[in-house]
SEBA-471059 format. One record per residue: x, z, y of N, C-alpha, C in turn; residue in three letters. Coordinates in pm, 1 decimal, m for minus. Atoms other than C-alpha are relative to their C-alpha. Layout:
N
+----------+----------+----------+----------+----------+----------+----------+----------+----------+------+
:      n.x :      n.z :      n.y :     ca.x :     ca.z :     ca.y :      c.x :      c.z :      c.y : rest :
+----------+----------+----------+----------+----------+----------+----------+----------+----------+------+
:        X :        Z :        Y :        X :        Z :        Y :        X :        Z :        Y :  Ala :
...
+----------+----------+----------+----------+----------+----------+----------+----------+----------+------+
! end
This chain:
193
+----------+----------+----------+----------+----------+----------+----------+----------+----------+------+
:      n.x :      n.z :      n.y :     ca.x :     ca.z :     ca.y :      c.x :      c.z :      c.y : rest :
+----------+----------+----------+----------+----------+----------+----------+----------+----------+------+
:     30.0 :    116.2 :     77.2 :  23720.5 :  11160.8 :  11556.9 :    m33.0 :     38.7 :   m144.0 :  Met :
:     24.8 :    m44.8 :    136.8 :  23734.9 :  11337.2 :  11224.4 :   m136.6 :     70.4 :     m5.4 :  Ile :
:    130.0 :    m68.1 :     m0.3 :  23440.3 :  11554.8 :  11319.6 :   m115.4 :    m99.2 :     12.6 :  Thr :
:    101.5 :    102.6 :    m11.9 :  23244.3 :  11246.0 :  11418.0 :    m23.1 :    m68.1 :   m135.2 :  Lys :
:      7.9 :     65.0 :    131.0 :  23322.2 :  11086.2 :  11084.5 :    m67.8 :     92.9 :   m101.1 :  Tyr :
:     60.0 :    m97.3 :     91.7 :  23228.9 :  11403.7 :  10896.7 :   m148.0 :     14.2 :     29.8 :  Val :
:    141.1 :     m9.6 :    m37.9 :  22902.2 :  11432.4 :  11092.1 :    m77.4 :   m123.3 :    m46.1 :  Asn :
:     63.4 :    123.2 :     46.3 :  22823.8 :  11067.3 :  11017.4 :    m13.7 :      1.3 :   m151.0 :  Lys :
:      0.4 :     m4.9 :    145.1 :  22911.4 :  11113.7 :  10653.7 :   m100.6 :    101.9 :    m49.9 :  Ser :
:     93.4 :   m104.7 :     38.7 :  22714.3 :  11434.5 :  10631.8 :   m144.6 :    m44.1 :     26.1 :  Leu :
:    135.3 :     46.5 :    m29.6 :  22407.5 :  11281.4 :  10800.0 :    m41.7 :   m111.4 :    m96.3 :  Ser :
:     30.1 :    104.4 :     99.2 :  22430.9 :  10982.3 :  10564.6 :    m35.4 :     63.6 :   m134.1 :  Arg :
:     26.3 :    m67.1 :    127.4 :  22445.4 :  11214.9 :  10265.8 :   m136.9 :     68.6 :      2.0 :  Lys :
:    130.6 :    m65.9 :    m11.8 :  22144.8 :  11412.3 :  10388.9 :   m110.5 :   m105.3 :     m4.6 :  Val :
:     98.9 :    108.2 :     m0.9 :  21954.0 :  11091.9 :  10459.1 :    m15.7 :    m60.7 :   m139.4 :  Leu :
:      6.0 :     53.8 :    136.1 :  22041.7 :  10951.0 :  10116.2 :    m66.1 :     99.6 :    m94.7 :  Leu :
:     60.5 :   m103.1 :     83.5 :  21945.4 :  11280.6 :   9953.8 :   m151.6 :      4.0 :     20.7 :  Ser :
:    143.8 :     m0.9 :    m30.2 :  21607.0 :  11278.4 :  10129.8 :    m66.5 :   m124.4 :    m58.8 :  Ile :
:     55.2 :    123.5 :     57.4 :  21547.7 :  10914.5 :  10028.7 :     m7.2 :      8.1 :   m151.7 :  Leu :
:     m0.6 :    m15.3 :    145.8 :  21641.4 :  10995.1 :   9669.9 :   m111.6 :     93.1 :    m44.7 :  Leu :
:    106.5 :    m95.9 :     34.8 :  21406.5 :  11295.3 :   9660.5 :   m136.8 :    m65.0 :     18.9 :  Val :
:    127.7 :     67.6 :    m24.4 :  21123.7 :  11091.9 :   9814.7 :    m26.2 :   m106.0 :   m106.5 :  Ile :
:     14.7 :    102.2 :    105.3 :  21184.4 :  10809.6 :   9565.1 :    m38.1 :     64.0 :   m132.2 :  Ser :
:     32.1 :    m70.0 :    124.9 :  21178.2 :  11053.8 :   9275.6 :   m142.5 :     54.4 :      2.2 :  Leu :
:    137.2 :    m50.5 :    m12.5 :  20856.2 :  11210.9 :   9402.7 :   m100.1 :   m113.6 :    m17.4 :  Val :
:     90.3 :    115.9 :     12.2 :  20694.2 :  10868.2 :   9435.3 :     m5.7 :    m47.4 :   m144.8 :  Ile :
:     m3.5 :     42.0 :    140.7 :  20804.4 :  10767.9 :   9082.8 :    m77.4 :    100.2 :    m86.0 :  Val :
:     70.7 :   m103.4 :     75.8 :  20678.4 :  11099.6 :   8944.6 :   m150.7 :     m9.5 :     22.1 :  Phe :
:    142.8 :     12.5 :    m29.9 :  20343.3 :  11056.8 :   9123.0 :    m61.0 :   m122.7 :    m67.7 :  Met :
:     48.8 :    120.6 :     65.8 :  20305.0 :  10703.2 :   8987.7 :    m13.6 :     21.4 :   m150.4 :  Glu :
:      7.1 :    m28.6 :    143.9 :  20385.1 :  10814.8 :   8633.0 :   m115.5 :     95.2 :    m31.0 :  Leu :
:    109.6 :    m94.8 :     20.4 :  20142.2 :  11105.3 :   8665.3 :   m135.1 :    m69.9 :     12.8 :  Ala :
:    127.4 :     70.4 :    m16.4 :  19865.3 :  10877.0 :   8792.8 :    m25.5 :    m95.2 :   m116.9 :  Ser :
:     17.3 :     85.0 :    118.6 :  19926.0 :  10631.0 :   8506.0 :    m42.9 :     83.4 :   m120.5 :  Leu :
:     36.8 :    m88.7 :    110.7 :  19903.0 :  10920.0 :   8260.1 :   m145.5 :     45.1 :     14.2 :  Tyr :
:    138.3 :    m43.2 :    m23.9 :  19580.4 :  11047.6 :   8418.3 :    m96.4 :   m115.8 :    m25.3 :  Val :
:     85.4 :    116.7 :     24.7 :  19432.8 :  10694.9 :   8412.3 :    m13.4 :    m29.4 :   m148.6 :  Leu :
:      8.9 :     25.1 :    144.5 :  19519.2 :  10653.2 :   8045.2 :    m86.3 :    106.2 :    m67.8 :  Ser :
:     87.9 :   m104.8 :     54.5 :  19354.9 :  10989.5 :   7967.4 :   m146.1 :    m28.3 :     34.1 :  Leu :
:    135.6 :     32.3 :    m42.8 :  19048.0 :  10888.8 :   8167.1 :    m56.7 :   m116.1 :    m81.7 :  Tyr :
:     44.0 :    115.3 :     78.2 :  19029.4 :  10554.0 :   7985.3 :    m31.6 :     40.5 :   m143.6 :  Glu :
:     21.8 :    m46.4 :    137.6 :  19060.4 :  10725.8 :   7647.6 :   m129.5 :     80.5 :     m9.8 :  Lys :
:    123.4 :    m79.7 :      0.7 :  18783.5 :  10974.4 :   7733.0 :   m122.1 :    m88.4 :     22.0 :  Arg :
:    112.0 :     91.7 :    m23.8 :  18561.7 :  10695.7 :   7863.7 :    m33.4 :    m76.8 :   m128.0 :  Ala :
:     22.5 :     68.8 :    127.5 :  18606.7 :  10505.3 :   7536.0 :    m65.8 :     92.7 :   m101.3 :  Glu :
:     59.2 :    m96.5 :     92.4 :  18526.1 :  10819.5 :   7336.1 :   m146.2 :     25.5 :     36.1 :  Glu :
:    138.1 :    m22.3 :    m44.0 :  18214.2 :  10884.2 :   7545.5 :    m88.4 :   m119.3 :    m32.0 :  Asn :
:     76.7 :    120.9 :     30.8 :  18100.3 :  10524.5 :   7507.1 :    m25.1 :    m10.0 :   m149.9 :  Tyr :
:     13.9 :      4.6 :    145.3 :  18162.7 :  10535.4 :   7133.2 :   m100.7 :    103.6 :    m48.9 :  Ser :
:     94.7 :   m104.7 :     39.0 :  17974.8 :  10864.1 :   7099.1 :   m142.6 :    m35.9 :     41.0 :  Asn :
:    132.6 :     40.6 :    m46.1 :  17684.1 :  10731.8 :   7305.6 :    m57.2 :   m110.3 :    m88.5 :  Ser :
:     43.5 :    109.3 :     86.6 :  17666.4 :  10417.2 :   7096.9 :    m39.3 :     51.9 :   m138.0 :  Leu :
:     30.7 :    m58.5 :    130.7 :  17674.3 :  10619.5 :   6776.6 :   m131.2 :     78.0 :      4.8 :  Glu :
:    124.9 :    m75.2 :    m13.4 :  17397.6 :  10852.6 :   6899.1 :   m120.0 :    m93.6 :     14.5 :  Leu :
:    109.5 :     93.9 :    m19.9 :  17183.9 :  10559.3 :   7011.7 :    m33.4 :    m73.9 :   m129.3 :  Tyr :
:     27.4 :     68.4 :    126.5 :  17224.8 :  10379.7 :   6679.9 :    m64.0 :     95.4 :   m100.5 :  Ser :
:     65.5 :    m98.5 :     87.7 :  17135.3 :  10701.1 :   6492.3 :   m145.3 :     21.3 :     41.4 :  Lys :
:    136.4 :    m13.5 :    m50.5 :  16828.8 :  10733.7 :   6715.5 :    m88.4 :   m112.2 :    m54.7 :  Tyr :
:     80.3 :    112.3 :     48.0 :  16706.6 :  10384.4 :   6625.5 :     m7.0 :     m3.4 :   m151.5 :  Trp :
:      2.9 :     m6.1 :    145.8 :  16801.6 :  10427.1 :   6261.5 :   m108.0 :     97.5 :    m46.3 :  Asp :
:    101.7 :    m99.6 :     35.2 :  16587.8 :  10741.3 :   6240.6 :   m140.0 :    m50.8 :     33.6 :  Ala :
:    130.6 :     52.4 :    m41.5 :  16303.7 :  10573.2 :   6430.9 :    m48.7 :   m108.1 :    m97.1 :  Lys :
:     39.8 :    106.8 :     91.4 :  16303.9 :  10267.4 :   6202.8 :    m30.9 :     54.9 :   m139.2 :  Leu :
:     32.3 :    m63.8 :    128.5 :  16311.1 :  10490.7 :   5892.4 :   m137.6 :     65.8 :      5.7 :  Lys :
:    131.6 :    m62.8 :    m15.7 :  16011.8 :  10681.7 :   6025.9 :   m109.7 :   m105.7 :     m3.2 :  Thr :
:     98.0 :    109.3 :      1.8 :  15825.6 :  10356.0 :   6088.5 :    m15.3 :    m53.2 :   m142.4 :  Val :
:      2.9 :     47.1 :    138.2 :  15918.7 :  10240.6 :   5738.7 :    m86.9 :     92.8 :    m85.6 :  Asn :
:     79.7 :    m95.9 :     76.9 :  15772.7 :  10559.4 :   5588.0 :   m146.8 :     m4.8 :     39.1 :  Asn :
:    139.0 :      8.9 :    m46.5 :  15459.5 :  10525.5 :   5801.0 :    m69.1 :   m123.2 :    m58.8 :  Ser :
:     57.5 :    122.2 :     58.0 :  15404.7 :  10169.1 :   5678.7 :    m24.6 :     19.8 :   m149.7 :  Ile :
:     18.7 :    m26.9 :    143.4 :  15456.3 :  10280.4 :   5318.4 :   m123.3 :     86.6 :    m24.8 :  Leu :
:    118.9 :    m84.0 :     18.4 :  15193.1 :  10551.2 :   5357.6 :   m126.8 :    m78.0 :     32.9 :  Ser :
:    114.7 :     81.6 :    m37.2 :  14963.5 :  10294.9 :   5517.7 :    m46.3 :    m88.6 :   m116.5 :  Leu :
:     35.3 :     89.9 :    110.4 :  14975.9 :  10063.2 :   5214.5 :     m6.3 :     71.2 :   m134.6 :  Val :
:      0.8 :    m73.6 :    126.6 :  14977.0 :  10338.7 :   4954.1 :   m132.0 :    m19.1 :    m73.1 :  Ser :
:    119.2 :     16.5 :     84.6 :  14728.6 :  10328.8 :   4670.3 :   m112.0 :     93.1 :     46.3 :  Ile :
:    100.2 :    m98.1 :    m43.1 :  14552.5 :  10632.8 :   4815.8 :    m65.6 :    m34.7 :    133.0 :  Asn :
:     56.6 :     34.8 :   m129.0 :  14475.1 :  10459.8 :   5145.0 :   m122.0 :    m90.3 :    m20.5 :  Asn :
:    124.1 :     74.0 :     25.2 :  14111.4 :  10355.4 :   5108.8 :    m26.3 :   m107.1 :    105.4 :  Asp :
:     26.4 :     96.9 :   m107.0 :  14096.8 :  10178.2 :   5445.8 :     76.4 :   m129.1 :    m25.3 :  Ala :
:    m80.9 :    120.4 :     24.6 :  14382.6 :   9939.7 :   5366.1 :    m50.3 :    m73.9 :   m124.3 :  Tyr :
:     45.5 :     62.6 :    124.5 :  14263.6 :   9876.1 :   5009.7 :   m136.0 :    m66.4 :     16.1 :  Asn :
:    133.0 :     56.6 :    m21.5 :  13909.7 :   9810.6 :   5129.8 :      7.5 :   m135.0 :     71.0 :  Ser :
:     m5.1 :    129.4 :    m70.1 :  14005.3 :   9534.3 :   5373.6 :     69.7 :   m106.4 :    m85.1 :  Ile :
:    m68.2 :     96.8 :     86.7 :  14225.6 :   9373.8 :   5106.1 :    m89.8 :    m53.0 :   m111.0 :  Cys :
:     78.8 :     38.9 :    117.8 :  13959.6 :   9360.8 :   4836.1 :   m142.6 :    m41.0 :     31.7 :  Thr :
:    138.9 :     31.1 :    m31.6 :  13623.7 :   9331.1 :   5010.4 :     m7.0 :    m81.6 :    128.4 :  Gln :
:     17.0 :     73.8 :   m125.6 :  13493.6 :   9099.0 :   5275.4 :   m146.2 :      1.0 :     40.2 :  Ser :
:    133.6 :     13.9 :    m54.0 :  13193.9 :   9091.2 :   5500.7 :    m92.6 :    117.2 :    m22.9 :  Gly :
:     88.2 :   m114.9 :     21.4 :  13063.4 :   9437.2 :   5417.9 :     16.8 :     99.0 :    114.2 :  Thr :
:     m7.6 :   m104.3 :   m100.7 :  12992.6 :   9729.6 :   5643.0 :    120.5 :     89.7 :    m26.9 :  Leu :
:   m115.6 :    m83.3 :     37.5 :  13256.6 :   9925.4 :   5451.3 :    130.2 :    m63.6 :     49.1 :  Glu :
:   m118.9 :     70.0 :    m47.6 :  13514.6 :   9659.2 :   5540.9 :     15.5 :     18.1 :    151.2 :  Thr :
:     m7.0 :    m16.4 :   m145.3 :  13429.2 :   9682.6 :   5910.5 :     38.6 :    142.5 :     38.7 :  Glu :
:    m37.9 :   m140.0 :    m25.7 :  13451.3 :  10062.1 :   5903.1 :    147.2 :     19.4 :    m32.9 :  Ile :
:   m140.7 :    m10.6 :     39.7 :  13785.0 :  10032.3 :   5721.3 :     91.2 :    m65.7 :    103.6 :  Ser :
:    m78.2 :     66.1 :   m105.9 :  13909.5 :   9790.1 :   5987.5 :     18.0 :     93.0 :    119.6 :  Arg :
:     m5.2 :    m93.0 :   m113.0 :  13826.4 :  10042.4 :   6257.6 :     93.0 :    118.0 :    m30.2 :  Ser :
:    m86.7 :   m111.6 :     40.6 :  13995.0 :  10327.0 :   6067.1 :    145.6 :    m45.3 :     m1.5 :  Ile :
:   m136.7 :     52.8 :      8.4 :  14300.9 :  10111.1 :   6001.5 :     58.0 :    m26.6 :    138.9 :  Leu :
:    m45.4 :     23.9 :   m137.0 :  14323.4 :  10006.7 :   6367.3 :     43.2 :    131.5 :     65.4 :  Tyr :
:    m34.9 :   m131.4 :    m56.8 :  14323.7 :  10373.9 :   6469.7 :    129.2 :     54.0 :    m61.5 :  Asn :
:   m124.0 :    m45.3 :     64.8 :  14595.9 :  10453.5 :   6214.5 :    121.2 :    m77.5 :     51.7 :  Arg :
:   m109.0 :     81.0 :    m55.1 :  14808.3 :  10165.8 :   6342.2 :     37.8 :     50.5 :    139.7 :  Leu :
:    m27.0 :    m50.0 :   m134.9 :  14774.0 :  10294.6 :   6697.1 :     63.1 :    139.0 :     m2.3 :  Asn :
:    m63.4 :   m132.2 :     12.7 :  14861.2 :  10648.6 :   6584.7 :    149.4 :    m13.6 :    m29.1 :  Asp :
:   m142.1 :     22.9 :     32.0 :  15187.6 :  10517.7 :   6437.7 :     74.7 :    m44.4 :    125.2 :  Ile :
:    m64.8 :     53.6 :   m120.4 :  15267.1 :  10328.1 :   6757.4 :     13.9 :    107.6 :    107.3 :  Val :
:     m6.3 :   m105.5 :   m101.3 :  15189.3 :  10624.3 :   6981.1 :    111.9 :    100.1 :    m30.3 :  Leu :
:   m111.2 :    m88.1 :     36.0 :  15443.6 :  10831.9 :   6788.1 :    132.2 :    m56.0 :     50.3 :  Met :
:   m123.7 :     67.7 :    m40.7 :  15703.2 :  10579.2 :   6905.1 :     m9.4 :    m59.5 :    139.8 :  His :
:     10.7 :     40.1 :   m140.9 :  15599.0 :  10536.3 :   7269.6 :    m30.0 :   m148.4 :     19.3 :  Asn :
:     39.0 :    141.6 :     m5.8 :  15455.0 :  10189.3 :   7204.4 :    120.4 :    m94.3 :      5.1 :  Lys :
:   m119.1 :     85.1 :      3.8 :  15805.8 :  10051.9 :   7143.2 :     m5.1 :    m97.5 :   m117.0 :  Glu :
:     13.9 :     86.7 :    116.2 :  15693.8 :   9887.9 :   6819.9 :   m143.2 :    m50.9 :     m6.7 :  Ile :
:    133.9 :     49.9 :     29.1 :  15396.5 :   9687.4 :   6701.6 :    m17.5 :     10.4 :   m150.9 :  Ile :
:     30.1 :    m14.5 :    141.8 :  15238.4 :   9770.3 :   6366.7 :   m122.5 :    m86.6 :    m28.5 :  Val :
:    108.3 :     93.2 :     30.0 :  15006.3 :   9526.4 :   6190.8 :    m36.0 :      2.3 :   m148.8 :  Phe :
:     45.6 :     28.2 :    136.5 :  14805.0 :   9450.7 :   5877.6 :    m54.2 :   m142.5 :      0.9 :  Cys :
:     39.2 :    139.6 :      6.7 :  14740.9 :   9096.8 :   5765.0 :    m48.5 :    m29.1 :   m142.0 :  Tyr :
:     58.0 :     38.2 :    128.8 :  14512.6 :   8979.9 :   5483.1 :    m40.4 :   m147.1 :     12.2 :  Val :
:     27.6 :    143.4 :    m19.2 :  14533.0 :   8598.8 :   5469.7 :   m127.8 :    m47.8 :    m68.4 :  Pro :
:    118.3 :     45.8 :     73.2 :  14257.9 :   8555.7 :   5208.1 :   m129.5 :     37.2 :     70.8 :  Glu :
:    119.7 :    m44.6 :    m72.5 :  14010.0 :   8745.9 :   5426.3 :      3.3 :    m43.5 :    146.8 :  Gln :
:    m21.9 :     36.8 :   m140.7 :  14143.3 :   8599.5 :   5755.8 :     m8.3 :    122.3 :     91.5 :  Ser :
:     m1.2 :   m124.1 :    m77.2 :  14200.0 :   8953.4 :   5878.4 :    141.6 :     23.5 :     51.7 :  Ile :
:   m126.9 :    m37.1 :    m62.4 :  14478.2 :   9037.3 :   6121.1 :    m30.0 :    110.7 :     99.2 :  Tyr :
:     21.0 :   m116.6 :    m85.7 :  14477.9 :   9382.8 :   6276.9 :    137.1 :     45.7 :     46.9 :  Ile :
:   m127.6 :    m51.3 :    m49.8 :  14754.9 :   9506.6 :   6502.4 :    m26.0 :    111.6 :     98.7 :  Lys :
:      8.3 :   m108.2 :    m97.1 :  14823.6 :   9804.6 :   6716.6 :      3.6 :    m57.1 :    140.6 :  Ser :
:    m14.3 :     42.4 :   m138.7 :  14802.5 :   9786.4 :   7090.5 :    148.3 :     m6.2 :     31.8 :  Ser :
:   m141.9 :     15.1 :    m32.8 :  15129.1 :   9683.3 :   7251.5 :     18.7 :    m14.7 :    149.5 :  Asn :
:    m34.4 :      6.5 :   m142.0 :  15307.2 :   9657.1 :   7581.1 :     31.7 :   m140.8 :     48.3 :  Asn :
:    m24.5 :    136.4 :    m47.1 :  15338.6 :   9278.7 :   7595.7 :   m100.0 :    m32.3 :    109.2 :  Leu :
:     79.8 :     10.4 :   m121.7 :  15207.2 :   9175.7 :   7930.4 :   m110.8 :   m104.6 :     m5.0 :  Ser :
:    102.2 :    102.7 :    m11.0 :  15021.1 :   8854.5 :   7885.9 :    m51.5 :    m46.3 :   m136.7 :  Asp :
:     69.0 :     44.5 :    120.9 :  14785.3 :   8703.6 :   7634.0 :     82.8 :   m101.3 :    m77.6 :  Tyr :
:    m76.6 :    107.1 :     66.0 :  15008.6 :   8404.9 :   7559.8 :    113.8 :     57.6 :    m84.7 :  Glu :
:   m108.3 :    m63.5 :     78.0 :  15303.9 :   8622.4 :   7450.3 :    m54.8 :     72.4 :   m122.3 :  Asn :
:     60.5 :    m69.7 :    114.4 :  15076.0 :   8832.9 :   7230.0 :    m43.5 :    m99.8 :   m106.5 :  Arg :
:     47.2 :    100.6 :     95.3 :  14923.7 :   8524.6 :   7070.7 :    116.7 :    m66.1 :    m73.1 :  Arg :
:   m118.0 :     60.9 :     62.4 :  15264.8 :   8363.8 :   7009.2 :     64.7 :     94.4 :   m101.1 :  Leu :
:    m57.8 :    m97.4 :     91.5 :  15395.0 :   8682.9 :   6850.2 :    m86.6 :     15.3 :   m124.1 :  Leu :
:     91.5 :    m10.2 :    115.0 :  15086.1 :   8718.4 :   6628.9 :     12.0 :   m122.1 :    m91.1 :  Asp :
:    m14.4 :    123.1 :     78.8 :  15113.3 :   8354.9 :   6518.5 :    135.6 :     m4.4 :    m70.7 :  Asp :
:   m133.0 :     m2.1 :     60.3 :  15486.2 :   8397.3 :   6455.2 :      6.7 :     93.8 :   m119.7 :  Gly :
:      3.4 :    m95.1 :    112.1 :  15427.1 :   8702.4 :   6234.3 :    m74.0 :    m61.0 :   m118.6 :  Ile :
:     79.0 :     61.4 :    107.6 :  15155.9 :   8524.1 :   6034.0 :     77.1 :   m114.9 :    m65.1 :  Lys :
:    m75.7 :    114.6 :     51.1 :  15369.0 :   8210.3 :   5999.7 :    117.7 :     47.4 :    m86.2 :  His :
:   m113.6 :    m52.3 :     76.9 :  15669.7 :   8413.1 :   5881.1 :    m47.0 :     54.8 :   m135.5 :  His :
:     51.0 :    m57.9 :    125.3 :  15462.9 :   8601.1 :   5622.2 :    m48.2 :   m110.3 :    m94.2 :  Ile :
:     51.4 :    108.6 :     83.4 :  15289.3 :   8284.5 :   5497.5 :    112.5 :    m82.3 :    m61.9 :  Asp :
:   m110.2 :     82.5 :     49.1 :  15624.1 :   8107.5 :   5456.8 :    111.3 :     76.6 :    m68.8 :  Gly :
:   m107.6 :    m80.6 :     57.9 :  15825.9 :   8394.5 :   5308.4 :    m42.8 :     63.3 :   m131.2 :  Ser :
:     22.0 :    m75.9 :    123.1 :  15861.1 :   8567.5 :   4977.8 :     31.3 :    146.4 :     33.7 :  Asp :
:    m17.5 :   m140.2 :    m39.4 :  15805.5 :   8932.3 :   5072.7 :     40.5 :     80.0 :   m123.3 :  Ile :
:    m56.4 :    m69.8 :    116.3 :  16013.0 :   9155.2 :   4844.1 :    m22.9 :    150.7 :     m1.0 :  Arg :
:     24.8 :   m145.0 :     m6.1 :  15902.4 :   9505.9 :   4951.0 :    127.9 :     81.9 :    m15.9 :  Asn :
:   m128.1 :    m70.1 :     13.2 :  16264.8 :   9615.2 :   4986.8 :     29.7 :     94.5 :    115.4 :  Asn :
:    m18.3 :    m92.0 :   m111.1 :  16226.4 :   9808.6 :   5312.6 :    110.7 :    m39.3 :     96.5 :  Gly :
:   m107.1 :     47.3 :    m88.5 :  16485.1 :   9596.7 :   5495.0 :    m61.7 :    m71.7 :    119.4 :  Ile :
:     45.0 :     65.2 :   m122.1 :  16425.7 :   9495.5 :   5853.2 :     70.1 :   m134.6 :     12.6 :  Trp :
:    m54.1 :    135.4 :    m13.2 :  16470.6 :   9120.5 :   5896.0 :      8.8 :    m39.4 :    147.3 :  Glu :
:    m10.8 :     56.3 :   m133.9 :  16585.0 :   8940.3 :   6206.9 :    m78.1 :   m131.5 :      0.7 :  Leu :
:     80.8 :    121.9 :    m10.6 :  16326.4 :   8677.8 :   6305.7 :     m5.5 :    m43.7 :    145.9 :  Val :
:     13.5 :     55.1 :   m135.0 :  16289.9 :   8450.4 :   6605.2 :   m142.2 :    m50.8 :     17.3 :  Ala :
:    135.3 :     44.5 :    m32.0 :  15949.7 :   8396.6 :   6761.7 :      1.8 :    m51.1 :    143.9 :  Val :
:      2.7 :     69.3 :   m130.0 :  15920.2 :   8150.0 :   7050.0 :    120.7 :     35.6 :     86.9 :  Ser :
:   m124.7 :    m16.9 :    m72.8 :  16283.5 :   8191.9 :   7148.5 :     45.4 :    144.1 :     18.9 :  Gly :
:    m39.5 :   m140.4 :    m11.8 :  16292.7 :   8573.3 :   7131.7 :     29.0 :     55.7 :   m138.9 :  Glu :
:    m39.9 :    m58.2 :    128.0 :  16453.5 :   8783.1 :   6858.8 :    m69.5 :    133.6 :    m21.7 :  Ser :
:     70.4 :   m121.9 :     38.7 :  16271.7 :   9059.9 :   6674.0 :     53.4 :     48.5 :   m134.7 :  Tyr :
:    m21.2 :    m55.7 :    132.6 :  16329.5 :   9294.6 :   6383.6 :   m137.5 :     18.6 :    m61.3 :  Phe :
:    129.8 :     m0.2 :     67.2 :  16046.6 :   9267.6 :   6130.7 :     12.3 :     66.9 :   m135.2 :  Leu :
:     10.1 :    m66.2 :    129.5 :  15953.2 :   9487.2 :   5835.2 :   m138.2 :    m30.2 :    m55.3 :  Leu :
:    129.0 :     34.1 :     59.1 :  15678.7 :   9373.5 :   5596.5 :     m3.9 :     49.6 :   m144.7 :  Val :
:     26.9 :    m37.7 :    138.7 :  15532.7 :   9519.7 :   5276.5 :   m123.4 :    m76.0 :    m46.9 :  Tyr :
:    112.2 :     70.6 :     60.9 :  15299.9 :   9331.9 :   5042.2 :    m62.8 :     92.0 :   m103.6 :  His :
:     72.2 :    m85.1 :     94.4 :  15035.2 :   9533.3 :   4858.6 :   m139.9 :    m55.5 :    m13.1 :  Met :
:    129.0 :     61.9 :     29.4 :  14718.2 :   9409.4 :   4691.8 :      3.5 :   m143.5 :     52.0 :  Asn :
:      2.8 :    135.9 :    m55.4 :  14621.5 :   9091.0 :   4876.8 :     45.9 :     m3.6 :    144.5 :  Asn :
:    m32.3 :     m6.6 :   m141.7 :  14752.2 :   9204.6 :   5212.2 :    143.5 :     37.7 :     27.4 :  Gly :
:   m133.6 :    m33.3 :    m48.9 :  15059.2 :   9273.8 :   5415.2 :    m12.9 :    101.8 :    112.5 :  Tyr :
:     m6.5 :    m95.3 :   m110.6 :  15147.1 :   9560.1 :   5642.5 :    143.7 :      5.4 :     46.5 :  Ala :
:   m137.5 :      0.0 :    m49.3 :  15446.3 :   9578.2 :   5867.3 :      9.2 :     45.1 :    143.7 :  Gly :
:    m27.9 :    m38.1 :   m137.9 :  15606.2 :   9648.4 :   6198.9 :    101.2 :    m98.4 :     56.8 :  Ala :
:    m92.6 :     89.6 :    m68.2 :  15795.4 :   9445.2 :   6455.0 :     45.6 :     67.0 :    129.3 :  Ile :
:    m56.0 :    m57.2 :   m122.7 :  16024.3 :   9552.1 :   6738.0 :     93.6 :   m102.5 :     63.4 :  Val :
:    m82.9 :     96.0 :    m72.6 :  16198.9 :   9346.0 :   7003.6 :    147.2 :     41.1 :     m5.6 :  Ser :
:   m144.1 :    m26.2 :     m0.8 :  16576.3 :   9316.7 :   6973.2 :     47.3 :     39.9 :    139.0 :  Cys :
:    m37.6 :    m35.9 :   m136.2 :  16597.3 :   9339.9 :   7352.8 :    m18.6 :    148.7 :     25.3 :  Asp :
:     27.0 :   m142.4 :    m16.1 :  16450.1 :   9687.7 :   7332.2 :    109.3 :     84.1 :    m64.9 :  Leu :
:   m105.7 :    m74.3 :     71.4 :  16710.5 :   9802.6 :   7080.5 :    132.8 :    m27.1 :     62.8 :  Ile :
+----------+----------+----------+----------+----------+----------+----------+----------+----------+------+
! end
């Protein structure tokens, strides 16, 4: 009887010991998995933050380059821009329009057609823009009208700051410089950025 009791007691102790060890292993595994998940979450946040920072630096550099390109376009030394601002109806003006159109497209090609660059001379009724990736005529016309309307109704300060504008329900960043009687600028869709 004593041996039976000892065997029962011993088997209970072994069983309890095994259950305790298994419980400790399970708790340890759960704690380890929580630690690994927290490390993974922290690294994911760091990667996302780094990606966001790199992407914002990319667009910052791109917009600065566009800004410099527009400034060189309206510079005093640019005969094509100055010609369309001061003369009208001459052969020289038409040649200047063609040269300016090519320069606008060169700027856009440097940026994979992600932006639209334009020149606008209200007194001469001249509006020249680069080719763009907008699909249909109606969207292009609405955007062109929106740019003209914004320029006509705004006091352009030549401060090199990109403004947020809405054109037919879509948001854009717009940069405009005023030189002589004309305006030169660039516009990019907020959806793209």
